[in-house]
C-alpha positions, 0 to 999 in steps of 0.5 A, a space after each residue: 177573691 175577696 172584694 171589699 171584705 164583703 163579697 167573695 167570689 169563686 169562679 171556676 173556668 178553663 184557661 186555654 194557654 194556646 189562646 193569645 187573643 186574651 191575657 189574664 190582665 184583659 180577662 180580669 179587666 173584662 170580668 170585673 167591668 161586667 160584674 160591676 167590681 172596682 178596678 182596684 180588684 183587677 190586679 189581684 185577680 190577674 195575679 191569681 189567674 197567673 199563680 193558679 195556671 202556673 201551679 196547674 202547669 207544674 202539677 203536669 211536669 214530672 219531677 225530674 229528680 225523682 224520675 232520674 232516681 227511678 231511672 238510676 234505680 232501674 239501671 242498678 236492678 238490670 245490672 244485678 240481673 
């Protein structure tokens, strides 16, 4: 995350999807407050957390189209045999 066109923050952490005690918004608010960052950074940080979590979830879900095509191909192979 870029702050005031001067500082770039790179942080890596695990986000527990099962933990409902903290939201991306609350996390961003606390992080910015603890780091002494302006509140104007909260929305950007929250959006980045949400975007990255969604992206990682989608990586875990197999592509249904390719799975269906593999299944059809497998069925066709079985019919030939």
